[in-house]
FIVEX-881724 format. One record per residue (C-alpha): residue number from 1; residue in one letter; chain; x, y, z. Coordinates in Angstrom, 1 decimal, padded with zeros to 4 digits, m for minus. Layout:
N
[zapa NUM,"A","A",[X,Y,Z]]
...
This chain:
148
[zapa 1,"M","A",[121.1,080.4,089.0]]
[zapa 2,"P","A",[118.8,079.0,086.4]]
[zapa 3,"G","A",[115.0,078.9,087.1]]
[zapa 4,"R","A",[115.0,081.3,089.4]]
[zapa 5,"D","A",[112.6,084.0,089.4]]
[zapa 6,"V","A",[114.2,087.5,088.9]]
[zapa 7,"A","A",[112.4,090.0,091.1]]
[zapa 8,"Y","A",[113.3,093.8,090.2]]
[zapa 9,"F","A",[113.2,096.4,092.6]]
[zapa 10,"D","A",[111.8,099.9,091.6]]
[zapa 11,"T","A",[113.3,102.9,093.6]]
[zapa 12,"S","A",[110.6,103.3,095.9]]
[zapa 13,"A","A",[111.0,099.4,096.8]]
[zapa 14,"L","A",[114.6,099.6,097.3]]
[zapa 15,"A","A",[114.6,103.2,099.0]]
[zapa 16,"K","A",[113.4,101.3,101.9]]
[zapa 17,"W","A",[116.6,099.1,102.0]]
[zapa 18,"Y","A",[118.5,102.4,102.8]]
[zapa 19,"L","A",[116.6,104.5,104.8]]
[zapa 20,"N","A",[114.3,103.9,108.1]]
[zapa 21,"E","A",[110.4,103.8,106.6]]
[zapa 22,"S","A",[107.4,102.1,106.6]]
[zapa 23,"F","A",[108.1,098.7,105.4]]
[zapa 24,"S","A",[111.8,099.0,105.6]]
[zapa 25,"D","A",[111.7,095.4,108.0]]
[zapa 26,"D","A",[109.7,093.8,105.0]]
[zapa 27,"V","A",[111.9,094.9,102.4]]
[zapa 28,"E","A",[114.8,093.9,104.4]]
[zapa 29,"R","A",[113.9,090.4,105.2]]
[zapa 30,"Y","A",[112.3,089.6,101.6]]
[zapa 31,"L","A",[116.1,091.0,100.6]]
[zapa 32,"M","A",[117.8,088.3,102.8]]
[zapa 33,"E","A",[115.4,085.7,101.6]]
[zapa 34,"H","A",[115.6,086.5,097.8]]
[zapa 35,"G","A",[118.2,088.3,096.7]]
[zapa 36,"P","A",[120.0,089.1,094.6]]
[zapa 37,"V","A",[117.7,091.3,093.0]]
[zapa 38,"A","A",[117.4,093.3,089.7]]
[zapa 39,"I","A",[117.8,096.9,089.7]]
[zapa 40,"S","A",[118.7,099.2,086.6]]
[zapa 41,"D","A",[120.8,102.4,085.2]]
[zapa 42,"L","A",[117.5,103.8,086.0]]
[zapa 43,"T","A",[117.5,102.8,089.8]]
[zapa 44,"V","A",[120.8,104.5,090.3]]
[zapa 45,"V","A",[120.0,108.1,088.9]]
[zapa 46,"E","A",[116.3,108.3,090.7]]
[zapa 47,"M","A",[118.1,106.8,094.4]]
[zapa 48,"R","A",[120.9,109.5,093.6]]
[zapa 49,"S","A",[117.7,111.5,093.1]]
[zapa 50,"L","A",[115.9,110.6,095.7]]
[zapa 51,"L","A",[118.8,111.1,098.4]]
[zapa 52,"A","A",[119.6,114.5,097.5]]
[zapa 53,"R","A",[115.3,115.9,097.3]]
[zapa 54,"R","A",[115.9,114.0,100.9]]
[zapa 55,"R","A",[118.6,116.5,102.0]]
[zapa 56,"R","A",[117.2,119.2,100.3]]
[zapa 57,"E","A",[114.2,118.7,102.6]]
[zapa 58,"K","A",[116.5,118.1,105.5]]
[zapa 59,"H","A",[115.4,114.5,106.0]]
[zapa 60,"V","A",[119.0,113.2,105.8]]
[zapa 61,"D","A",[122.1,115.0,106.2]]
[zapa 62,"P","A",[124.7,115.3,103.9]]
[zapa 63,"K","A",[126.9,113.4,105.5]]
[zapa 64,"L","A",[124.5,110.4,105.5]]
[zapa 65,"E","A",[123.6,111.2,102.0]]
[zapa 66,"I","A",[126.9,110.4,100.9]]
[zapa 67,"R","A",[127.5,107.2,102.8]]
[zapa 68,"V","A",[124.1,106.1,101.8]]
[zapa 69,"F","A",[124.7,106.1,098.2]]
[zapa 70,"A","A",[128.3,105.1,098.7]]
[zapa 71,"T","A",[126.8,101.8,100.6]]
[zapa 72,"F","A",[124.6,101.7,097.2]]
[zapa 73,"E","A",[126.9,101.5,094.9]]
[zapa 74,"D","A",[129.4,099.2,097.1]]
[zapa 75,"D","A",[125.9,096.8,096.8]]
[zapa 76,"I","A",[125.8,097.2,093.3]]
[zapa 77,"R","A",[129.9,096.5,093.1]]
[zapa 78,"R","A",[129.1,092.9,094.9]]
[zapa 79,"G","A",[126.4,091.8,092.8]]
[zapa 80,"F","A",[124.0,092.3,095.4]]
[zapa 81,"L","A",[121.9,094.2,093.5]]
[zapa 82,"I","A",[122.4,093.4,089.6]]
[zapa 83,"R","A",[122.4,096.3,087.5]]
[zapa 84,"H","A",[121.0,096.4,084.1]]
[zapa 85,"P","A",[121.6,098.6,081.2]]
[zapa 86,"M","A",[118.6,100.4,079.6]]
[zapa 87,"P","A",[117.6,099.1,076.7]]
[zapa 88,"A","A",[117.7,101.2,073.7]]
[zapa 89,"T","A",[114.0,100.6,073.3]]
[zapa 90,"A","A",[112.8,101.5,077.0]]
[zapa 91,"G","A",[111.5,105.6,075.5]]
[zapa 92,"A","A",[109.4,103.3,073.0]]
[zapa 93,"G","A",[108.4,101.0,074.9]]
[zapa 94,"A","A",[107.3,103.4,077.8]]
[zapa 95,"V","A",[105.5,104.9,075.4]]
[zapa 96,"N","A",[103.2,102.2,074.1]]
[zapa 97,"L","A",[103.4,100.8,077.7]]
[zapa 98,"I","A",[101.2,104.4,078.7]]
[zapa 99,"S","A",[099.2,103.5,075.6]]
[zapa 100,"T","A",[097.9,099.9,076.1]]
[zapa 101,"L","A",[097.3,100.4,079.8]]
[zapa 102,"P","A",[095.3,103.8,079.5]]
[zapa 103,"D","A",[093.3,103.1,083.0]]
[zapa 104,"V","A",[096.8,103.0,085.0]]
[zapa 105,"P","A",[098.0,106.8,085.4]]
[zapa 106,"L","A",[101.6,105.6,084.7]]
[zapa 107,"R","A",[104.4,108.2,085.0]]
[zapa 108,"T","A",[107.1,108.6,082.8]]
[zapa 109,"L","A",[109.8,106.8,085.0]]
[zapa 110,"D","A",[107.4,103.9,086.1]]
[zapa 111,"A","A",[106.5,102.7,082.9]]
[zapa 112,"M","A",[110.4,103.0,081.8]]
[zapa 113,"H","A",[110.9,100.4,084.7]]
[zapa 114,"L","A",[107.9,098.1,083.8]]
[zapa 115,"V","A",[109.5,097.8,080.3]]
[zapa 116,"I","A",[113.2,097.2,081.9]]
[zapa 117,"A","A",[111.9,094.6,084.1]]
[zapa 118,"R","A",[110.0,093.4,081.3]]
[zapa 119,"E","A",[113.2,093.6,079.1]]
[zapa 120,"I","A",[115.5,091.7,081.5]]
[zapa 121,"D","A",[112.9,089.0,081.8]]
[zapa 122,"A","A",[111.6,089.5,085.7]]
[zapa 123,"S","A",[108.6,087.7,086.7]]
[zapa 124,"I","A",[108.3,090.0,090.2]]
[zapa 125,"L","A",[108.1,093.4,090.6]]
[zapa 126,"A","A",[108.9,094.5,094.0]]
[zapa 127,"T","A",[107.5,098.4,094.6]]
[zapa 128,"A","A",[105.9,100.7,097.6]]
[zapa 129,"D","A",[104.4,102.2,094.6]]
[zapa 130,"R","A",[100.6,102.0,093.8]]
[zapa 131,"I","A",[100.7,103.0,090.8]]
[zapa 132,"M","A",[103.7,100.9,089.8]]
[zapa 133,"A","A",[101.8,097.9,091.1]]
[zapa 134,"A","A",[098.7,098.5,089.7]]
[zapa 135,"G","A",[101.0,098.7,085.8]]
[zapa 136,"A","A",[103.0,095.5,087.1]]
[zapa 137,"H","A",[099.5,093.8,087.9]]
[zapa 138,"E","A",[098.6,094.5,084.7]]
[zapa 139,"M","A",[101.4,093.5,082.9]]
[zapa 140,"S","A",[101.0,089.4,085.0]]
[zapa 141,"F","A",[104.3,090.4,086.8]]
[zapa 142,"S","A",[104.0,088.7,090.6]]
[zapa 143,"V","A",[103.9,092.2,092.6]]
[zapa 144,"V","A",[105.5,092.3,095.7]]
[zapa 145,"R","A",[104.2,095.3,097.5]]
[zapa 146,"F","A",[105.5,097.4,100.5]]
[zapa 147,"F","A",[102.8,099.4,101.5]]
[zapa 148,"R","A",[099.5,099.0,102.6]]
């Protein structure tokens, strides 16, 4: 869609679409009104890891884990989530970003998500993570927050 603002969803926000958590209704509303949204290969790996961790912690059973990840993959295939590859420059960009935002305690994967969002020309970053939101704000993204 020409001229459309691109929204990049990090894993913390996207998980609320698939698992019933605080702010899940807000995520659903946003996705219904503004979808499709951008994600990356990194999001796919993180989503798989998040679901496995939730299973190990006994928050979801193995059948739900498999069903949720299959639904997530189907949403990618149907184009509801637009999957972007990780750019070859993501690692170097993350190193640079951590250096240029010294007052934001960015974690490795937060920095990588922010670099990817910038590389795909996203103007909006949706997150449920305070540190990610702070970094996105410093980078001049419009930030959609799914937390208090």
